[in-house]
Structure formats: C-alpha cells, structure tokens
N, C-alpha and C positions, 0 to 999 in steps of 0.2 A: 598459476594456481589451477589445479584441476577442479572441475565442477561436475557433480552428478547430474543425470538427466532431470531429476526432480527440481534441483536447484536452478538449472538452466531455464526450465519452464517458468519458475518464479521470476527469475531475472528478466526473462523476455516480457512477462506481463508488467513488471515494474518499469521496464524501459518504455513500454507503450504508455503507461500512466504518467510518468514523470518527465519523459524526454520527447517521444514522438507526438503524443496527442497535443501538447502545447505548441509544438512546431506546426502540426497540421492546422491548428486553429489560426495561427498567424498567417499561414499560406492561404487559408480560405478567404482572407480579406483581399488577397491579390488575385487569386485564381481558384475559385470554388471547385471547378471541375477537376483540376489537377490534384487538389487536396483530397477530394473524395476518391479519386482513382488510386492514389498512393495509399490512403487509409485502407481501402478495400483490398488492395494487393497484399499489404502486410498481414491483414486479418486472415485472408484466405490461405496464404503460404504458411502462416504460423499454426493454423488449425490443422493443416495436413502434415507439417513438419514441426512439431512442438520444439521450441527452443531456437527456431530460425532467427528470430529477432535478436536474441542474445549473440548468436554466432555472427550475425551481420554487424552488430555493434563492436564485437571483439575484433572482427576483421578490420574495421575502420581504425580502431585503437592501435592494432599492429602496424597498419600502414603509416600511421602517424608516430610510430615508435613510442607509444604511450602505454602499451599493454602491460608492461612490467612495472610501470610507475603508478598505476591506479589500482586500488583494490575495488573491484566491481561492487561487492556487497556493501562496503563502507560508503562508496560514492552514491549508490542508489538510495541508501538510507538517509544520507544528508539531503539529497534532492527530494526525497519523499515528504519532507516537512515544509518545503519551500515552494513547491510547484502544484498548482491546482488546475486541472483541465475542465473544460465545459462538460465532459462526460460525467464528472463527479459532482457537479454543482447542482444542488437541490433548489429548484425554482419555486416550489410551493411557499407562499409567504407566511403561512401560519407559524406562530412562535414555536410550536412543538417541532416542526420540521427544521426551522432555522437554528434551533437550539441543538438539534442532532448534528447539523452541519458544523456548528461552532465547536462542539465537543470533539468531533472527528478531527477537525483541523488542529485543535489543541493537542490531542494525543499524538498525532503525526509529527507535530513540531517538537514535542518533548523527546520522542523517539529519535528524531533526527540529530539531537544533541549528543547521543550516546558516543559516537566516535571521538568527540572532543573531550568527553568527561570521564570515560571509562578508566583512564589511567590515574585519575585522582580519586582515591577510595572514598574520602569524605564527601566530595562533590557528587560522585556517582551514587552513593547511598541516598543522598537527597533527591537525585533525579529519579531513582527507583521508586521512592515514595510518591513523587509527582506522577509517575507513570501509573502506579496503582490507583491513585485518586482519579486520574483522567479516564482510566478503564472503567471504573465504577460509574463515573458521570456519563460516559458514553452508553453503557448498558442501561442506565436509568432512562436516558434519552430514547434509546431504541424501544424500550418497553412502553414509553409514552406514545411513540408513533404506532406501535403494534396495537395498543388499546384503542386508537382512533380509526383503525382499519376495520370496516365491516366484515364480519365472519363470512358472509356470502360472496365476497368480492373476489371471484376467480382464484381462490386459494392463496391470495396475496398474504394473508395473515400467517398461514403455515409456512410459506416461503421465507418470510421475514424471521419467523421463529427458528427455522433451519439455519439461516445465515447467522443468527445470534448464537446458536449452539456451536457453530463452527468457530466463530470469533472467540467464544469462551474456551474452546479446546486449544486454540493457538495461544491464548493468554496464559493458560496453565503450562503449556510447553515453554513459553518464554520464561515463566517463573522458575521452572525446573532448570532451564539453561543457565539462569543467573546463579542458582545454587551450585551448579557444576563449575561455573566461572570462579566463584569465591573459593572453591576447593583447589582449582587449578587456573591461575590467571593467564595461562597461555591459551585458554579457550575463548579469547576475545572475538575471533572470527565467528564462532558459533553464536555468540550474543548478537553480532551484526546480522547474521542470517536469520535468527529467530525474530529479531525486531523487524526485519524486512517482511517476514511472513505476517506479522501482526499489522504492519502498515498496509499490506496488500488486503488483508481481511477487513480492515477498516474501509478501504476503497470498495470492496465487494458489497459491504453494507450500504454505502452511499449509492452505488450504482443500482442496487436492488431497490432501494427506496425510490430512487428517481424513476425506475422502470415500472414498478408496481403501484406507485401512489401518485403518478402524474395526472 
C-alpha cells in the first residue's frame, strides 16, 4: 500500500510512541548507555529524514515477508491503545493531572478497537458514541489542567491552548471521515488513518503537559 510523505511522518511518530519507546525503556534496564544511544540516533535521523523510522520498520517487515500481511495503519491503531511509554506518563500526582492521563488512556483504548468493530455497523455506532464522550471528557480534563497553569509560567498556558486547538481540529477531521465512511464503507482505511492522527494528537497533549508542567 502506498503512503504519502505526510502519512509516513505520522506512522514514524506512532512507531516511536508505541513500538520503539517501550523497547528502549526495556533496554534501559539492561544497558542504559545503549538505549540512550539508539534513541538519540533514531531521533536525529528522523528529524533530518522525516519518515525514516517508518521506512526502517517497513524494511524489517519486508525482510520477514510480513509487509503484505500487515496493514500498518490498522496495526499501529491497535497498538496505540495498549502501549504506554514513559515519555507519555504524567508523573504529577494531583488529581487534575492524573485524570487527564486516565482520560487520554481511555480515548486511545476506544480508538484502538475500531479495526475490530468497524465492520459491525451497530457495534461501530456504539463505539463512535463512546469516542465522542471520551473526546469531551479529555477536553474537559485539558481545560482543568490549563486553568491550573499560571499565566506567567513561560508561555506554558498558551502552548497547552495551542495543543488543545490542534486536537480539536483533528477531532473534527475524524468526525468528517466517519461521515464519508458511512457514505462509502470502502473508506475504512481513511478511518484508521484519521484515528491514528487523533491518537497521536492525544500523545502530543500528554507529552506537552509532561514537559510544560513538570
């Protein structure tokens, strides 16, 4: 399946979040230096050659003769709800921050069920309702976090507002993709892709809160 450069960049970021980061964290327990070197190498190469991580993973799948047996978008979406790396784990103990973490995990878990449920219309419609509710709860949680960030704190409040707006934009795109899917059910891959973007934007919010509010 052909992938545009924009989609490859998304897949590369998702591969880092749901495949490589958890692997690096496991490696850290055995060899911290090796883990840090590998992580830095992937980060540097991917910043200079966007999509490299995706090409690397695709190359491995081709070597294992699995490239045509796996839908990358579908697989990453499934993994997105079951894998959590340290990079995305909010450590602040206050309930406001932990609630945001829980809401994000819930949304990603529901999104990860899409590949299994999209072909059962009744079940999928119920899942869509759950997604809409989870999005609202996540946005409410983000707003509560933003309200606790001092206005004078290095522009952190504005950065979080910007991330929230991006998330809302991708939420609307996801909603529009669903409408197109119900007009043409052959558009299932576009639903997977849009859901991956929404999962990634959820991770962006978590990473931003972790960086700006630690």
